[in-house]
Each structure stands twice: as C-alpha cells, then as structure tokens.
C-alpha positions in Angstrom: -22.6 -47.8 -40.1 -22.7 -44.7 -42.3 -26.1 -43.7 -40.8 -24.7 -44.1 -37.3 -21.9 -41.7 -38.2 -24.3 -39.2 -39.7 -26.4 -39.4 -36.6 -23.4 -38.9 -34.3 -22.2 -35.9 -36.3 -25.7 -34.3 -36.2 -25.9 -34.9 -32.5 -22.5 -33.3 -31.9 -23.4 -30.3 -34.0 -26.7 -30.0 -32.1 -24.9 -30.1 -28.7 -22.4 -27.4 -29.8 -25.2 -25.1 -31.0 -27.2 -25.8 -27.9 -24.1 -24.9 -25.7 -23.6 -21.7 -27.5 -27.3 -20.8 -27.3 -27.4 -21.2 -23.5 -24.1 -19.3 -23.2 -25.7 -16.3 -24.9 -28.8 -16.8 -22.8 -26.7 -16.9 -19.6 -24.9 -13.6 -20.5 -28.3 -12.0 -20.2 -28.8 -13.3 -16.7 -25.3 -13.6 -15.1 -26.5 -14.3 -11.6 -28.5 -17.3 -12.5 -27.4 -20.5 -10.6 -28.6 -24.0 -10.9 -27.8 -26.8 -8.5 -28.4 -30.5 -8.5 -29.0 -30.9 -12.2 -31.8 -33.2 -13.1 -31.5 -33.1 -16.9 -28.7 -32.9 -19.4 -29.8 -29.3 -20.1 -29.3 -28.3 -16.5 -25.9 -30.0 -16.5 -24.8 -27.9 -19.5 -26.2 -24.7 -17.9 -24.3 -25.5 -14.6 -21.1 -25.9 -16.6 -21.6 -22.4 -18.2 -22.3 -20.9 -14.7 -19.1 -22.5 -13.2 -17.0 -21.3 -16.2 -18.3 -17.7 -16.0 -17.8 -17.6 -12.2 -14.2 -18.9 -12.5 -13.4 -16.1 -14.9 -15.2 -13.5 -12.8 -13.5 -14.4 -9.5 -10.0 -14.8 -10.9 -7.6 -12.8 -8.8 -5.0 -10.5 -10.3 -1.7 -10.9 -8.4 0.4 -7.7 -8.0 3.1 -5.9 -6.0 2.3 -2.7 -4.2 4.6 0.2 -3.2 3.2 2.9 -0.9 4.7 6.4 -0.5 5.0 8.4 2.7 2.3 11.0 3.4 1.6 11.2 7.1 -2.1 11.4 8.0 -2.9 11.6 4.3 -2.3 7.8 4.2 -6.1 7.5 4.6 -6.1 8.1 0.8 -3.9 5.0 0.4 -6.4 2.9 2.4 -9.1 4.0 -0.1 -6.9 2.9 -3.0 -6.2 -0.5 -1.4 -10.0 -0.9 -0.9 -10.6 -0.2 -4.6 -8.0 -2.8 -5.6 -9.7 -5.4 -3.4 -13.0 -4.7 -5.1 -11.4 -5.3 -8.5 -10.0 -8.6 -7.3 -6.4 -7.4 -7.1 -4.4 -9.1 -4.4 -0.8 -8.1 -3.4 1.9 -10.8 -3.3 4.6 -8.4 -2.2 4.2 -5.0 -0.4 6.5 -2.2 0.8 6.6 1.4 1.6 8.0 4.4 3.4 6.8 6.1 6.5 3.0 6.1 6.6 3.0 3.9 3.5 5.1 1.4 5.5 2.4 1.3 8.1 -0.3 0.3 5.6 2.0 -2.1 3.9 2.8 -3.8 7.3 -0.9 -4.2 8.1 -1.6 -5.8 4.8 1.4 -8.1 5.1 0.2 -9.1 8.6 -3.0 -10.4 7.2 -5.5 -7.5 7.7 -8.1 -7.1 4.9 -8.4 -3.9 3.0 -11.7 -3.3 4.8 -10.1 -3.8 8.2 -7.2 -1.5 7.2 -9.6 1.2 6.2 -11.4 0.9 9.5 -8.2 0.9 11.5 -6.8 4.1 9.9 -10.2 5.8 10.0 -10.8 5.0 13.7 -7.3 6.1 14.7 -7.0 9.4 16.6 -3.8 10.8 15.2 -3.6 13.4 18.0 -2.5 10.5 20.3 0.7 10.3 18.3 1.6 13.8 19.3 0.3 13.5 22.9 -2.7 15.8 22.4 -3.2 19.0 20.4 -0.3 20.4 18.4 0.7 23.9 19.6 2.6 26.5 17.7 5.3 27.4 17.4 6.7 23.9 17.7 10.2 24.6 18.7 9.7 27.3 21.4 7.5 25.1 23.5 9.5 22.3 25.1 12.7 23.5 23.5 14.5 21.4 26.0 13.0 18.2 24.4 14.2 19.4 21.0 17.7 20.0 22.4 18.0 16.6 24.2 16.2 14.3 21.8 16.3 16.2 18.5 12.5 15.9 18.5 9.3 17.3 19.9 7.4 14.1 20.3 8.2 10.5 21.5 7.9 7.9 18.8 7.2 5.2 21.3 3.5 5.9 21.0 3.5 4.9 17.4 5.6 1.8 18.1 3.1 0.6 20.8 0.1 1.3 18.5 1.5 -0.7 15.5 2.9 -3.5 17.8 -0.4 -4.1 19.3 -2.1 -4.3 15.9 0.5 -6.7 14.6 0.3 -8.9 17.7 -3.4 -9.4 17.1 -2.4 -11.2 13.9 0.4 -13.1 15.6 3.1 -11.1 14.0 6.3 -10.0 15.7 9.3 -10.2 13.4 9.7 -10.1 9.6 9.9 -13.9 9.4 6.3 -14.1 10.9 4.7 -12.1 8.1 2.1 -13.7 5.7 3.1 -11.5 2.8 6.7 -10.4 2.0 7.2 -6.8 3.2 9.9 -4.2 2.6 10.2 -1.1 4.8 12.3 2.0 4.0 14.1 4.1 6.6 17.0 6.6 6.6 20.3 6.1 8.5 21.9 9.6 9.0 25.0 8.2 10.6 26.0 6.3 7.5 24.2 8.5 5.0 22.1 5.8 3.4 18.7 4.3 2.7 18.0 1.1 4.6 15.5 -1.5 3.4 14.2 -3.9 6.0 12.9 -7.2 4.9 12.8 -10.9 5.8 15.9 -11.8 3.8 18.2 -9.3 5.5 16.6 -8.8 8.9 14.4 -11.9 9.6 14.5 -11.4 13.4 13.9 -7.7 13.5 10.6 -6.5 15.0 8.3 -5.1 12.3 7.1 -2.5 14.8 10.7 -1.4 15.4 11.2 -1.0 11.6 8.0 1.0 11.4 9.2 3.2 14.3 12.3 4.0 12.4 10.5 4.6 9.1 8.0 7.1 10.5 10.5 9.2 12.6 9.8 12.6 11.0 12.8 14.8 11.7 12.3 17.2 14.6 8.8 15.7 15.2 9.5 12.1 16.4 12.5 10.8 18.3 15.3 9.3 16.1 15.9 5.6 16.7 19.3 4.4 17.8 19.9 1.0 16.3 22.8 -1.4 15.7 22.8 -2.9 12.2 23.9 -6.5 12.5 25.0 -6.4 8.9 27.6 -3.7 9.4 31.1 -4.4 10.7 31.6 -4.6 14.5 32.5 -1.3 16.0 30.8 0.6 13.2 27.2 -0.8 13.4 25.6 2.1 15.3 22.9 3.9 13.3 20.6 6.8 13.9 17.4 6.1 12.0 14.9 8.6 10.8 11.9 8.8 8.4 12.4 6.9 5.2 10.9 9.9 3.3 14.2 11.8 3.8 15.8 9.9 1.0 12.9 8.0 -0.5 9.3 9.2 -0.2 8.3 7.0 -3.2 10.7 4.0 -3.5 9.6 2.9 -7.0 12.7 0.6 -7.3 11.8 -1.3 -4.2 11.3 -4.7 -5.9 14.2 -4.4 -8.3 13.7 -4.9 -12.0 10.8 -7.2 -12.2 9.3 -7.3 -15.6 6.7 -10.1 -15.2 3.6 -9.3 -17.2 1.5 -11.5 -14.9 2.7 -9.8 -11.8 2.4 -6.0 -12.2 3.7 -3.5 -9.7 1.5 -0.6 -8.6 3.1 2.4 -7.0 0.9 4.8 -4.9 2.2 8.3 -4.6 0.7 10.8 -2.2 1.1 14.5 -2.8 -0.4 17.6 -1.3 -0.8 21.1 -2.6 2.1 22.3 -0.6 4.6 20.0 -2.3 3.7 21.7 -5.6 3.5 25.2 -4.2 6.7 26.8 -5.5 8.1 29.8 -3.6 5.8 29.4 -0.6 7.4 29.1 2.9 5.4 30.3 5.9 7.3 29.1 8.9 10.3 27.0 10.0 8.4 23.8 9.5 7.7 24.6 5.9 11.4 25.6 5.5 12.4 22.1 6.7 9.8 20.4 4.6 11.1 22.2 1.4 14.6 21.1 2.2 13.5 17.5 2.6 11.2 17.6 -0.4 14.1 18.8 -2.6 16.2 15.9 -1.6 13.6 13.2 -1.8 12.1 14.4 -5.1 15.5 14.1 -6.7 16.0 10.6 -5.4 12.4 9.5 -6.2 12.9 10.8 -9.8 16.0 8.7 -10.1 14.2 5.6 -8.6 11.4 6.0 -11.1 13.9 6.0 -14.0 15.2 2.7 -12.7 11.7 1.2 -12.5 9.8 1.9 -15.7 7.8 -1.2 -15.2 5.9 0.3 -12.2 2.3 1.6 -12.7 2.5 4.8 -10.7 -0.7 6.4 -9.5 -0.5 9.9 -8.0 -3.2 10.7 -5.4 -3.6 14.3 -4.3 -4.6 15.0 -0.7 -5.4 18.6 -1.6 -5.0 21.1 1.3 -4.7 18.4 3.9 -1.1 18.5 5.3 0.8 15.3 6.1 1.4 16.5 9.7 -2.2 17.6 10.3 -2.7 15.2 13.2 -5.9 17.0 14.4 -7.6 16.0 11.1 -11.4 16.0 11.2 -13.8 13.1 10.5 -15.0 14.9 7.4 -11.4 15.2 6.1 -10.8 11.5 6.9 -13.7 10.5 4.7 -12.6 12.9 2.0 -9.2 11.4 1.9 -10.5 7.9 1.7 -12.8 8.8 -1.2 -10.0 10.6 -3.0 -7.9 7.4 -3.0 -10.8 5.1 -3.7 -12.1 7.1 -6.7 -8.7 7.7 -8.1 -7.9 4.0 -8.1 -11.2 3.0 -9.5 -10.8 5.4 -12.4 -7.3 4.3 -13.0 -8.1 0.6 -13.0 -10.9 1.1 -15.4 -8.4 2.0 -18.1 -5.6 -0.1 -16.9 -7.6 -3.3 -17.1 -8.5 -2.6 -20.7 -4.8 -2.5 -21.5 -3.6 -5.2 -19.2 -6.2 -7.9 -19.7 -6.4 -7.5 -23.5 
C-alpha cells in the first residue's frame, strides 16, 4: 500500500514537472497547434494551447465617448481601429456631432474596419452641396436670413439614415449597443442627451441631424420634445458641440474597474491658437470654443474615472469639407498611432 502511495506521488510530481516543461516550450512557439491528440503528451500540449489562446483572445469591455471634430473624425476612426486590434470592445458608446456619427455606426453593428472605410470613402463636399466658396455669408445671404444657415442638413440625415438602414436600424430601441447622442436646444438653453431610455422611438438619423447642425452652416432642426410639458415642447436643435464638445460625464459616475471608459478628444491647432482671428467664421468659432471648453472642463471634473485621449488633427480644420485623400490618411494614422501608443502604457497599468 505504501509503495503504491509513493508511486502515485512520484507520478503526480512527474506530470506537474512535465506540464511546466511543455508550458515553457510552448512559450517559445506560441502559434503551435495540435489537433486530435493521439497520446497523453499531445493531450497536455493541446490543453496549454487552449489555455493560452483563451487568455490571448480575451476581450476587454469598455465604454467610449467621442468628441466633435467635423471632418477630423477620421482620426477617431483610426483610434477605434486600434482599439479593435487590442481586443477592446465597447459595450456603451456616445458622442457629440461628428463623434455621434461614429458612435452611431458602431452601435448599429458596423465593425471598426467598416467604419474606417465608410468615413474614408465619404466625399464630405456632398454635405455642403459642392465646393465651399468664400465669403460664406455674402453668397446666398438670403438662405442665411431665412434658415439661419448656409447649407441644408437633410443631406447628412439621408446619408446616415441609409447607412443605419443597411443594418436594420431606425430608432434607438433597434440599436445593438446602447448609444447616447448630445445636441443643443437653444430655445430652452440646455444640453439634450438622446438615448433608448428617454427617446426609444426617436430616429437615430434624426438625432444625428440635430447633433451635427453646426451654427450658420447647417439648418437648425425644429423638434417637439415629448418629455417637455405640452405647449412648451418646441425646441430648436443645433450642434451638440455648442455646449459639450467632449461630454466626459455622458455615462454618469461609473467606477467599475472591469468596465473602463475611454474618452476621445479631437483638437486642431486653431483651438489652441490664442489671439488669432482671421474672418467671421473664426470669430464665431472662438465664441463657441470659449463656451464649450468651459463646459467640457466642468464635465471632466465630474468624471475623473474617464481615460481621456487627446488626438491632434494639426492644421486640418473641422470644416475642411474639401479634404484631400492624403489628409484623410494622415488623420486616420494620427488617431491609430496615438491610441496604439496610449494603450501600450494603459494596459501595463490596467492589466497588472
């Protein structure tokens, strides 16, 4: 009986040592795979392979908040692409203006690769009915006087609606991933957040149309808020960036360690260019920037849990609708490289 016990203990020790040995051996050849084991050795090797793959393919669930940024949103598509390569998947998404567009595509079920292609293939000049001509407000001054804008926002509405329809998405309740979209109501002087909980039957494309309505550029959207008292529900909706370019507090005060929140902030050189105003457009932008930077700073204070990543678009302006193919690629690379670099250090901290 004693001899049997000794034999069993020796066998167990041997198996443990053997398991550790092939684990080290496997680390030197991570791509090795063995199927249909014929021996006990192959069975153990298969076990190590499966264990390693499970760890390697484990997804990191996170939330994502995307700032506004106009055509510079190409940089955001690069950042999303980098997250996908690092096995980060978003369980909740939200954003303002152009950031809301990317968030809605993700929430509808488009992959990061598909989103990057959609944004890259889009001819932004179509949104402004052709080439932009200067000065903005002398040409077609009648349109500005009647509609408070130079361009019709229906073009953007039809574009995003068609993309969402391809995924079977119409209203917020149809979305595959929870989505929050930010817009500004200038009649009631407030920030409005559209989501499934408050506005389940609202068209996502309609919410996007409101969120991207850049003042003086795109037509403001008249909308009746069903949550407001009867007789006082009429709203005039404009770009969410007026009050909240970077809504860091969008998901409240979540502090779950296993569900981090990434915030993507797009900035260009002009936003940091103090004392530089070249025309009436820059004048209006500086006024809006002053307001939203103040509100964004307050939002960040309320959301210290958010991992904020600032991506610079350089000299490319948010309203540069005639952007070249070279600049499109440059923006994608800026977002991609910035996020790759950020995640390299973040993972060391987060996964420790």
